[in-house]
N, C-alpha and C positions, 0 to 999 in steps of 0.2 A: 384849482387851488381852493375855490370857495367850498366845494363839497366836503373835503377833509376837515376844514375848519368848522363847518356847520355840524358835522358828525361829532367832532371833539367837543364842541359847545354843548350839544344835546346830551352827550355822555356825562359831561361835567355837571350840567343842570340836574340830570337824573341822580347822580351820585350825591350832590348837595341836598336834594330833596330827601333821599333815603337816609342820609346822615341826620336830618332833622326828625324824620319819622321814627327811626329806630329807638332813640332814647325815650320818646313819648310812649312808644309801644312797650318798651321795657318797663317803664313806670307803671303801666296798666297791668302787664302780665306778672310782674314780680310778686305783688300781694296775692294774686290768684294762685300763682305757683306755690307760694308758701302755704296756702290753705290746702291745696291738693297734696303737697308733700306730707301733711299731717295724716293723710289717709294711708300712708305707707306705700303708695304707688311710686315705683322707680321711674326715672326718665325713660329707660328702655321699654318699660311696660306701657307707658303713655304712648310712645312711638308705635308700638305694635297694636295697641287698642285703637289708636287713631287711624292707622292704615287699614285695619280690619273693618272698621266702620265705614270708611270711604269705599273700600272694595265691595262690601255688602250692599251699601246704598246704590252704588253705580250699577252693579250687576242685578240687583233686585228690581230697581225702578226703571232705569233707562231702557232696557230691552223691551219693556212693556209699554213704552211711550209715555210714562209718567215723569215728564221732564221737570215739572215744577217741584213736586215733593221729593223727587230724587235729588234735586239740587239743594233743597233745604237740608236733607239728611247729610249729604256730602259736605256742605258748608259747615254744619255743626261739628262734624268730626275733623274737618280741616282745622277749625279754630281750636278744638281740643288738642290736636296734634301739636299745635304751636306752643303748648305749655311744657313740652319736654325740656326745652332749653331753660325755661324759667325755673323748673323744678331742679334741673341739674345745677344751676347757679346757687340756689338757696340751700341745697343739700351738699354742695361740694362734690357731687358725683359726675364731674365732667371727665369724659374719657375719649380716647381716639376711637374705641369700638363704638361708643354711642354716636359719634359723628358719622362713622361708616354706616351704622345701622340706619340712622336717620336719612342719609342720602339714598341708600338702597331702597328703603321703604317708600320714599318720595317717588322713585321711578315706578314702583309697583302701583301706587295709588294713581299716578297720572295715566299709566297704561290702562288701568281698570276703568277710569272715567271715560276715556276715548273709545275703549273697546265696547263698553256698554252702550255708549251713544251710537257707535257704528252699527251695532246689532239692531238697536231701536230704529234707526233711520232706514236700514235695509228692510226691516220688517214692514215699515210704512211705505215702502216702494220708492224711497228717495235714494236711488243707487248712487247718483253723483255725489251727494252729500255724505253718504256712507264711505265712499272712496276717499273723499276729502278728509273725513275724520281719521281714516287709516293713515293717510299721508301725514296728518298732524301728529299722530301717535309716533310714527317712525321718525319724523323730523325732531320731535321732542327728545327721543332717545339719543339721536345723533348729536343734538345740541349739548346734552349733558355728558355724553361720552367724549366728545371733542375736548371739553374743558378738563375732564378727569384725566384723559390720556396726555394732554398737553402738560398739565401740572405734574404728572408722573414722570415726564421727560425733563422737567425743570424749566418749562416755559411759563410765562404769565399769560392767562387766558380769561381774565375777568372782564370781558367785554360782551356786548350784545344788546340789541335794542329790545329784546323780549326774553327775559330770564324766566325762571319757573313761576314766580309770583304773578308776573304780568300774564303769562300764558294761562295760568289757572283762573285768574280773574276774568279773562276774555271768554273762556269756554263755559265757565259756570254762569256768568251773567247772561250770555247769549242763550244758553240752554234753559235757564230759569225763566227768562222773558218769553221764550218760545212756548214754554209750558203754560204761561199766562195768556197765550193767544196773540202775542205781538207778531205781526207778519214780517217775514223776510229776515228777522233778526238773527236766527240761527245760521242761515246761509251766509249772511254778511260776517258774522262772528267767525265762522270756520274759514272763510276766504281770508279774512284779516289775519287770523292765527296762522294759517298756512304761509302767507306772505312774510309775516314777521319772523316766523321760525326759520324760514329759508334764508332771510337776510342775516339772522343771528348766526346760523351755521357759517355763512359766507364771511361774516365779520371775524369769527373765531379762526377760520382757516387762514384768512389774510393776516391776522395778528401773529399767529404762530409761524407762518411762512416768512414774514418780515424778520422775526427774531432769529429764525434759522439762517436766513441769508446774512444777517449781521454777524453770525458766528463764523461764516466761511473765511473772511479775510484774516481773522484772528487765528484760525486753524492753519491757514496757508502760511502765515508768517512764522509759525513755529516749526515748519518743515525745514 
């Protein structure tokens, strides 16, 4: 009985924290988005440019073992990519296609980061960590797919101890610190990321399974 309550409390606390952070972040990004909008860049163009920068940074730096500068470049383009929503709001160019494009490009960016890291680790002879990076890549894709598929079927699936933002912070922080020479931080980060991603997939499967089970009595009563 204690574990579900603790899990619910943790999720509630995370949601409350995010609800406080998002308005503050919006107040910071909106004036920047207004300035960017004056350049004529559309929200979709920002999404594509941000993704291209992340992919280029990940595949140009990480495979060569340049983890610190690769992380600096990637982080800069991740922050730039965050402006697409702000520009969409100030210009009124909010669209379903824009949301679809943004989500799709997020998957491309995440895959590039972990693929570049996997290549770099394999090149350095860290085969176990390279395999772990591959596992994190696959787990991240499954995490995102599980939510998208569930919502496509009409289920609620907004749960998970590690959503994209948390996973991105973990891998970039660990990789950047490793590039600065901090020992064991990348290994620890990848193990934590793998564990949290696995738990998140399990949470989403359990949430959808519960909703599907609750539908059965209603379906049987209509027979």
